[in-house]
C-alpha positions as a Markdown table, in Angstrom:
| # | Residue | x | y | z |
|---|---|---|---|---|
| 1 | Met | -23.0 | 31.3 | -49.3 |
| 2 | Leu | -25.1 | 33.7 | -51.2 |
| 3 | Met | -23.2 | 36.9 | -52.0 |
| 4 | Cys | -25.2 | 39.9 | -50.7 |
| 5 | Thr | -24.6 | 43.6 | -51.8 |
| 6 | Gln | -23.4 | 45.7 | -48.9 |
| 7 | Leu | -25.5 | 48.6 | -48.3 |
| 8 | Ser | -23.9 | 51.3 | -45.9 |
| 9 | Ala | -26.2 | 53.7 | -44.0 |
| 10 | Gln | -25.5 | 56.5 | -46.5 |
| 11 | Ala | -26.4 | 54.1 | -49.5 |
| 12 | Met | -29.9 | 53.4 | -47.8 |
| 13 | Val | -31.7 | 55.8 | -50.0 |
| 14 | Ser | -35.0 | 53.9 | -49.8 |
| 15 | Ser | -34.9 | 54.7 | -46.1 |
| 16 | Pro | -35.6 | 58.3 | -46.0 |
| 17 | Ser | -34.5 | 58.7 | -42.3 |
| 18 | Ala | -31.2 | 57.1 | -42.9 |
| 19 | Pro | -28.1 | 59.2 | -41.6 |
| 20 | Ala | -25.2 | 59.8 | -43.9 |
| 21 | Val | -22.4 | 57.3 | -42.7 |
| 22 | Asn | -19.4 | 56.3 | -44.7 |
| 23 | Arg | -18.5 | 53.1 | -43.4 |
| 24 | Ala | -21.3 | 51.5 | -41.2 |
| 25 | Val | -23.5 | 48.8 | -42.2 |
| 26 | Leu | -26.3 | 47.1 | -40.4 |
| 27 | Trp | -28.3 | 45.6 | -43.4 |
| 28 | Lys | -27.5 | 44.0 | -46.7 |
| 29 | Asp | -29.9 | 43.2 | -49.5 |
| 30 | Pro | -30.0 | 39.4 | -49.6 |
| 31 | Gly | -31.4 | 39.0 | -52.7 |
| 32 | Asp | -34.1 | 36.6 | -53.3 |
| 33 | Ile | -35.4 | 35.5 | -50.1 |
| 34 | Arg | -37.5 | 32.6 | -51.3 |
| 35 | Ser | -34.2 | 31.1 | -52.5 |
| 36 | Leu | -32.2 | 31.1 | -49.4 |
| 37 | Asp | -31.2 | 27.8 | -47.7 |
| 38 | Leu | -32.3 | 28.1 | -44.3 |
| 39 | Phe | -31.0 | 24.5 | -43.2 |
| 40 | Tyr | -27.3 | 25.4 | -43.7 |
| 41 | Gly | -27.5 | 29.2 | -43.2 |
| 42 | Pro | -25.0 | 31.9 | -44.1 |
| 43 | Gly | -22.3 | 29.5 | -44.2 |
| 44 | Gly | -23.8 | 27.0 | -46.5 |
| 45 | Lys | -23.3 | 23.4 | -46.7 |
| 46 | Lys | -19.8 | 23.8 | -47.9 |
| 47 | His | -18.9 | 25.6 | -44.8 |
| 48 | Val | -20.2 | 22.8 | -42.5 |
| 49 | Pro | -17.0 | 22.1 | -40.1 |
| 50 | Gln | -15.8 | 18.7 | -40.5 |
| 51 | Pro | -13.9 | 16.2 | -38.3 |
| 52 | Pro | -11.4 | 15.8 | -36.8 |
| 53 | Phe | -12.1 | 18.1 | -34.1 |
| 54 | Gln | -9.5 | 19.4 | -32.0 |
| 55 | Phe | -9.9 | 21.2 | -28.3 |
| 56 | Val | -8.1 | 24.3 | -27.9 |
| 57 | Lys | -9.2 | 26.2 | -24.8 |
| 58 | Glu | -12.0 | 27.0 | -22.5 |
| 59 | Asp | -13.7 | 30.5 | -22.7 |
| 60 | Leu | -14.9 | 31.3 | -19.3 |
| 61 | Lys | -16.8 | 34.6 | -20.3 |
| 62 | Gly | -20.5 | 35.0 | -20.2 |
| 63 | Thr | -23.1 | 32.5 | -18.7 |
| 64 | Ser | -23.0 | 29.7 | -21.2 |
| 65 | Pro | -20.3 | 27.0 | -21.4 |
| 66 | Lys | -17.9 | 27.6 | -24.2 |
| 67 | Phe | -14.8 | 26.6 | -25.6 |
| 68 | Asp | -12.8 | 26.9 | -28.7 |
| 69 | Ile | -12.1 | 24.1 | -31.2 |
| 70 | Thr | -10.4 | 23.6 | -34.6 |
| 71 | Asp | -11.8 | 21.3 | -37.5 |
| 72 | Gly | -10.4 | 19.2 | -39.9 |
| 73 | Asp | -9.4 | 22.2 | -42.0 |
| 74 | Gly | -7.7 | 24.3 | -39.4 |
| 75 | Lys | -10.3 | 26.6 | -38.9 |
| 76 | Lys | -11.4 | 27.7 | -35.3 |
| 77 | Trp | -14.8 | 27.3 | -33.9 |
| 78 | Arg | -16.5 | 28.7 | -30.9 |
| 79 | Ala | -18.2 | 25.6 | -29.3 |
| 80 | Lys | -21.5 | 26.4 | -27.3 |
| 81 | Val | -23.4 | 23.8 | -24.9 |
| 82 | Gly | -26.3 | 24.6 | -22.6 |
| 83 | Pro | -29.8 | 26.1 | -23.3 |
| 84 | Glu | -28.4 | 28.6 | -25.8 |
| 85 | Ala | -27.1 | 26.0 | -28.6 |
| 86 | Arg | -30.3 | 25.2 | -30.1 |
| 87 | Pro | -32.3 | 28.9 | -30.3 |
| 88 | Glu | -29.0 | 30.7 | -31.4 |
| 89 | Thr | -28.5 | 28.2 | -34.4 |
| 90 | Val | -32.0 | 29.2 | -35.5 |
| 91 | Ala | -32.3 | 32.8 | -34.9 |
| 92 | Ser | -28.9 | 33.4 | -36.7 |
| 93 | Arg | -30.6 | 32.0 | -39.8 |
| 94 | Leu | -33.8 | 34.0 | -39.6 |
| 95 | Leu | -31.8 | 37.3 | -39.2 |
| 96 | Trp | -29.2 | 36.4 | -42.1 |
| 97 | Ala | -32.4 | 35.5 | -44.4 |
| 98 | Met | -33.9 | 39.2 | -43.6 |
| 99 | Gly | -30.7 | 40.9 | -44.5 |
| 100 | Tyr | -29.1 | 41.3 | -41.0 |
| 101 | Gly | -25.4 | 40.2 | -40.2 |
| 102 | Ala | -25.3 | 36.9 | -38.7 |
| 103 | Asn | -22.3 | 34.2 | -37.6 |
| 104 | Glu | -22.2 | 30.9 | -39.3 |
| 105 | Asn | -23.7 | 28.5 | -36.8 |
| 106 | Tyr | -24.4 | 24.7 | -36.8 |
| 107 | Phe | -25.6 | 22.4 | -34.3 |
| 108 | Phe | -24.7 | 18.9 | -33.7 |
| 109 | Pro | -26.4 | 16.7 | -31.5 |
| 110 | Asp | -23.1 | 14.6 | -30.8 |
| 111 | Leu | -19.4 | 15.8 | -31.3 |
| 112 | Lys | -16.4 | 13.9 | -31.0 |
| 113 | Ile | -13.6 | 16.3 | -29.8 |
| 114 | Asp | -9.8 | 15.3 | -29.5 |
| 115 | Asn | -7.7 | 16.4 | -26.3 |
| 116 | Leu | -11.1 | 17.4 | -24.6 |
| 117 | Pro | -10.2 | 17.8 | -20.7 |
| 118 | Ala | -11.1 | 15.4 | -18.5 |
| 119 | Arg | -13.3 | 17.6 | -16.7 |
| 120 | Leu | -14.5 | 21.2 | -18.4 |
| 121 | Ser | -14.7 | 24.0 | -15.9 |
| 122 | Arg | -18.4 | 24.4 | -17.1 |
| 123 | Gly | -20.6 | 22.3 | -19.4 |
| 124 | Gln | -19.4 | 19.1 | -17.9 |
| 125 | Ser | -22.9 | 17.4 | -18.0 |
| 126 | Phe | -23.1 | 17.8 | -21.8 |
| 127 | Val | -20.0 | 15.4 | -21.9 |
| 128 | Ser | -21.4 | 11.9 | -22.4 |
| 129 | Ala | -18.1 | 9.9 | -22.7 |
| 130 | Pro | -14.6 | 11.1 | -22.9 |
| 131 | Gly | -14.3 | 13.3 | -25.9 |
| 132 | Asp | -17.9 | 12.9 | -26.7 |
| 133 | Val | -20.0 | 16.2 | -26.4 |
| 134 | Asn | -23.7 | 16.4 | -26.7 |
| 135 | Ala | -26.0 | 19.4 | -28.2 |
| 136 | Val | -23.2 | 21.6 | -29.3 |
| 137 | Arg | -23.2 | 24.8 | -31.3 |
| 138 | Leu | -20.3 | 25.5 | -33.5 |
| 139 | Gln | -20.2 | 29.3 | -34.3 |
| 140 | Arg | -17.5 | 31.6 | -36.5 |
| 141 | His | -17.8 | 34.9 | -38.0 |
| 142 | Pro | -17.3 | 34.5 | -41.8 |
| 143 | Gly | -14.9 | 36.3 | -43.8 |
| 144 | Gly | -12.1 | 36.7 | -41.2 |
| 145 | Glu | -13.2 | 39.9 | -40.2 |
| 146 | Lys | -12.3 | 41.1 | -36.8 |
| 147 | Lys | -14.3 | 42.2 | -33.7 |
| 148 | Ala | -13.5 | 46.0 | -33.3 |
| 149 | Ala | -15.9 | 47.2 | -30.5 |
| 150 | Val | -19.6 | 46.7 | -29.2 |
| 151 | Trp | -22.1 | 48.9 | -30.3 |
| 152 | His | -24.9 | 50.4 | -28.3 |
| 153 | Trp | -28.7 | 50.1 | -28.8 |
| 154 | Arg | -29.3 | 53.7 | -27.7 |
| 155 | Ala | -26.3 | 55.2 | -29.7 |
| 156 | Asn | -25.5 | 54.1 | -33.1 |
| 157 | Pro | -25.3 | 55.5 | -36.8 |
| 158 | Phe | -28.9 | 53.7 | -37.7 |
| 159 | Phe | -31.0 | 54.7 | -34.7 |
| 160 | Gly | -34.4 | 55.8 | -36.2 |
| 161 | Thr | -33.9 | 54.1 | -39.5 |
| 162 | Arg | -36.2 | 51.7 | -41.1 |
| 163 | Glu | -33.7 | 48.8 | -41.0 |
| 164 | Phe | -32.8 | 49.5 | -37.1 |
| 165 | Asn | -36.4 | 49.4 | -36.3 |
| 166 | Gly | -36.9 | 46.2 | -38.4 |
| 167 | Leu | -34.2 | 44.6 | -36.1 |
| 168 | Arg | -36.0 | 45.6 | -33.1 |
| 169 | Val | -39.0 | 43.8 | -34.7 |
| 170 | Met | -36.6 | 40.6 | -35.3 |
| 171 | Met | -35.8 | 40.6 | -31.7 |
| 172 | Ala | -39.5 | 40.7 | -30.7 |
| 173 | Leu | -40.3 | 38.1 | -33.1 |
| 174 | Ile | -37.9 | 35.5 | -31.6 |
| 175 | Asn | -38.4 | 36.8 | -28.1 |
| 176 | Asn | -34.7 | 37.5 | -27.7 |
| 177 | Trp | -34.6 | 39.3 | -24.3 |
| 178 | Asp | -31.2 | 39.6 | -23.5 |
| 179 | Leu | -30.3 | 42.7 | -25.4 |
| 180 | Lys | -27.4 | 44.2 | -23.4 |
| 181 | Asp | -24.9 | 46.1 | -25.3 |
| 182 | Glu | -22.2 | 43.5 | -24.8 |
| 183 | Asn | -24.2 | 41.0 | -27.3 |
| 184 | Asn | -23.5 | 43.3 | -30.4 |
| 185 | Ala | -20.4 | 43.5 | -32.3 |
| 186 | Ile | -18.9 | 45.9 | -34.6 |
| 187 | Tyr | -16.4 | 43.9 | -37.2 |
| 188 | Asp | -13.9 | 45.5 | -39.4 |
| 189 | Asp | -14.2 | 43.9 | -42.8 |
| 190 | Pro | -10.9 | 44.4 | -44.6 |
| 191 | Ser | -11.9 | 43.5 | -48.0 |
| 192 | Ser | -14.5 | 46.6 | -48.0 |
| 193 | Gly | -13.2 | 48.8 | -45.7 |
| 194 | Arg | -16.5 | 48.7 | -43.9 |
| 195 | Glu | -17.9 | 48.2 | -40.2 |
| 196 | Leu | -20.4 | 45.7 | -39.9 |
| 197 | Tyr | -22.9 | 46.0 | -37.1 |
| 198 | Glu | -24.1 | 42.6 | -35.7 |
| 199 | Val | -26.2 | 41.4 | -32.8 |
| 200 | Thr | -23.7 | 38.4 | -32.3 |
| 201 | Asp | -25.4 | 36.7 | -29.2 |
| 202 | Val | -28.9 | 35.7 | -29.8 |
| 203 | Gly | -29.2 | 32.7 | -27.8 |
| 204 | Ala | -31.5 | 34.1 | -25.3 |
| 205 | Ser | -34.3 | 33.3 | -27.8 |
| 206 | Phe | -37.5 | 31.2 | -28.3 |
| 207 | Gly | -38.5 | 30.8 | -24.6 |
| 208 | Lys | -40.4 | 33.6 | -22.3 |
| 209 | Thr | -40.3 | 37.1 | -23.2 |
| 210 | Gly | -37.8 | 38.1 | -20.4 |
| 211 | Lys | -35.5 | 36.3 | -18.2 |
| 212 | Ser | -37.3 | 34.0 | -15.6 |
| 213 | Tyr | -35.8 | 32.1 | -12.6 |
| 214 | Thr | -34.1 | 29.4 | -14.8 |
| 215 | Asp | -32.5 | 29.6 | -18.5 |
| 216 | Ala | -34.8 | 26.4 | -19.1 |
| 217 | Met | -37.7 | 28.5 | -19.2 |
| 218 | Ser | -36.3 | 31.6 | -20.8 |
| 219 | Lys | -34.2 | 30.1 | -23.6 |
| 220 | Gly | -35.4 | 27.5 | -26.3 |
| 221 | Asn | -38.4 | 26.6 | -24.4 |
| 222 | Val | -41.0 | 25.5 | -26.9 |
| 223 | Lys | -43.9 | 26.0 | -24.6 |
| 224 | Glu | -43.1 | 29.4 | -23.2 |
| 225 | Tyr | -42.4 | 30.5 | -26.4 |
| 226 | Thr | -45.7 | 29.4 | -28.1 |
| 227 | His | -47.9 | 30.7 | -25.2 |
| 228 | Ser | -46.2 | 34.0 | -24.9 |
| 229 | Lys | -47.9 | 37.1 | -26.0 |
| 230 | Phe | -46.5 | 39.0 | -29.1 |
| 231 | Ile | -48.1 | 42.2 | -30.0 |
| 232 | Ser | -49.3 | 44.6 | -26.8 |
| 233 | Lys | -50.4 | 47.6 | -28.7 |
| 234 | Ile | -51.4 | 49.2 | -31.8 |
| 235 | Thr | -52.0 | 52.7 | -32.9 |
| 236 | Pro | -52.1 | 54.2 | -36.2 |
| 237 | Glu | -48.7 | 55.2 | -36.1 |
| 238 | Tyr | -46.9 | 52.9 | -33.8 |
| 239 | Val | -46.7 | 49.1 | -32.9 |
| 240 | Ser | -45.4 | 48.1 | -29.3 |
| 241 | Phe | -44.5 | 44.3 | -28.3 |
| 242 | Asn | -44.8 | 42.2 | -25.2 |
| 243 | Phe | -41.2 | 42.2 | -25.2 |
| 244 | Pro | -38.8 | 42.5 | -23.3 |
| 245 | Thr | -40.6 | 41.9 | -20.1 |
| 246 | His | -38.8 | 42.5 | -17.0 |
| 247 | Pro | -37.5 | 39.4 | -14.8 |
| 248 | Pro | -38.9 | 38.4 | -11.4 |
| 249 | Leu | -38.1 | 41.2 | -8.7 |
| 250 | Ile | -36.2 | 39.6 | -6.2 |
| 251 | Ser | -33.4 | 41.0 | -3.9 |
| 252 | Phe | -30.5 | 39.2 | -5.3 |
| 253 | Ile | -30.8 | 40.0 | -8.9 |
| 254 | Phe | -32.1 | 43.7 | -8.3 |
| 255 | Pro | -29.2 | 45.2 | -10.6 |
| 256 | Phe | -30.2 | 43.0 | -13.3 |
| 257 | Phe | -34.0 | 43.9 | -12.9 |
| 258 | Trp | -33.1 | 47.3 | -13.2 |
| 259 | Ser | -30.9 | 47.0 | -16.5 |
| 260 | Gln | -33.5 | 45.1 | -18.0 |
| 261 | Met | -36.1 | 47.8 | -17.4 |
| 262 | His | -34.0 | 50.2 | -19.1 |
| 263 | Leu | -34.1 | 48.0 | -22.3 |
| 264 | Arg | -37.9 | 47.7 | -22.5 |
| 265 | Trp | -38.1 | 50.5 | -24.9 |
| 266 | Ile | -36.7 | 48.5 | -27.8 |
| 267 | Gly | -39.8 | 46.4 | -28.1 |
| 268 | Arg | -42.1 | 49.4 | -28.0 |
| 269 | His | -43.4 | 52.5 | -30.1 |
| 270 | Ile | -41.9 | 51.1 | -33.5 |
| 271 | Pro | -43.3 | 53.1 | -36.4 |
| 272 | Arg | -46.0 | 51.2 | -38.3 |
| 273 | Ala | -44.4 | 51.6 | -41.5 |
| 274 | Asp | -41.3 | 50.0 | -40.3 |
| 275 | Val | -42.8 | 47.4 | -39.0 |
| 276 | Gln | -44.9 | 46.8 | -42.2 |
| 277 | Trp | -41.6 | 46.8 | -44.1 |
| 278 | Ile | -40.0 | 43.8 | -42.3 |
| 279 | Ala | -43.3 | 42.0 | -42.1 |
| 280 | Ser | -43.3 | 42.1 | -45.8 |
| 281 | Arg | -39.8 | 40.5 | -46.1 |
| 282 | Leu | -40.8 | 37.9 | -43.3 |
| 283 | Ala | -43.8 | 36.8 | -45.6 |
| 284 | Gln | -41.7 | 35.8 | -48.2 |
| 285 | Leu | -40.2 | 32.9 | -46.1 |
| 286 | Ser | -41.8 | 29.4 | -47.0 |
| 287 | Pro | -43.2 | 27.0 | -44.7 |
| 288 | Lys | -40.4 | 24.9 | -45.5 |
| 289 | Gln | -37.6 | 27.5 | -44.9 |
| 290 | Ile | -38.8 | 28.1 | -41.6 |
| 291 | Arg | -39.1 | 24.5 | -40.6 |
| 292 | Asp | -35.6 | 23.9 | -42.2 |
| 293 | Ala | -34.2 | 26.6 | -39.8 |
| 294 | Leu | -35.6 | 25.1 | -36.8 |
| 295 | Arg | -34.4 | 21.6 | -37.7 |
| 296 | Ala | -31.1 | 22.9 | -38.2 |
| 297 | Gly | -31.3 | 24.0 | -34.5 |
| 298 | Gly | -31.7 | 20.2 | -33.4 |
| 299 | Phe | -35.4 | 20.7 | -32.6 |
| 300 | Gln | -37.3 | 17.4 | -32.5 |
| 301 | Pro | -40.3 | 17.3 | -35.0 |
| 302 | Ala | -42.9 | 18.0 | -32.7 |
| 303 | Glu | -41.1 | 20.9 | -31.6 |
| 304 | Val | -40.3 | 22.3 | -35.0 |
| 305 | Glu | -44.0 | 22.4 | -36.0 |
| 306 | Ala | -45.1 | 24.1 | -32.8 |
| 307 | Leu | -42.5 | 26.5 | -33.1 |
| 308 | Ala | -43.1 | 27.1 | -36.9 |
| 309 | Thr | -46.7 | 27.5 | -36.3 |
| 310 | Thr | -46.1 | 30.2 | -33.8 |
| 311 | Leu | -43.7 | 31.9 | -36.3 |
| 312 | Glu | -46.1 | 31.7 | -38.9 |
| 313 | His | -49.0 | 33.3 | -36.8 |
| 314 | Arg | -46.7 | 36.2 | -35.6 |
| 315 | Ile | -45.8 | 37.0 | -39.3 |
| 316 | Ala | -49.3 | 36.9 | -40.3 |
| 317 | Glu | -49.9 | 39.2 | -37.2 |
| 318 | Leu | -47.3 | 41.8 | -38.6 |
| 319 | Asn | -48.9 | 41.6 | -42.1 |
| 320 | His | -52.3 | 42.3 | -41.0 |
| 321 | Leu | -51.4 | 45.7 | -39.5 |
């Protein structure tokens, strides 16, 4: 795994608007972006989980089927199945390559898990035979840091900084519309005494620009992603993105509709200079790196090419501002 120099908000001297914060870290300099391995991602090849895998327990929180397992080295992993498994694997690699914190994520088309219950509470449709689970994403946080709290898009030490606005652009780039604060985490890093700010759930990516009637349309949907509009408005000072868009207004999801409307600001009115900063970093990714990240997420060759072409077009749009 590439060792990156950690930059606190206080140390971000290149960002004139950065506040003085002692311990909080949102962004790290990843070094030579062109040298990063986006197939294996932040964990690298050496951290790929190895069998035998043992079932531990189900996690019934959130909307996606999840459960905990241990690997042959005794490390615990959070397994996720469903429409978020593939896009989350890809999104984590792109964020990591840009210098943002990301979990170690690995996608397995098939996984043999010992002691799996005869029937899972959720995700049973992904069990093809006793102990055999299909399309699984395994995730763990590197370094042994512990989650201390969640952080809020509206209230955080980095609000208004170049790095924070770059993160907003990254969410637009991948169409990650599920931006509730609960998907953000602060990790305590015992080795440095720092607080690491991360977007830890990015599974609602590479689909529509907002929640649709079904998750199959709004998460990991190649057709919807490649046909979605990216930039909605450009002015001399600001750029706005067509994201996140509001979900269908139907009575039984009105509270969710209202909450999503309050998040629309995240993709709007981003300073043009900050957009150009992250665009210049995205432009350093090679076609191979982009396709490696998509292959790591289990997308088929035709899907990889369609998604990669769209990502490349979007990055070019940003760099032509």
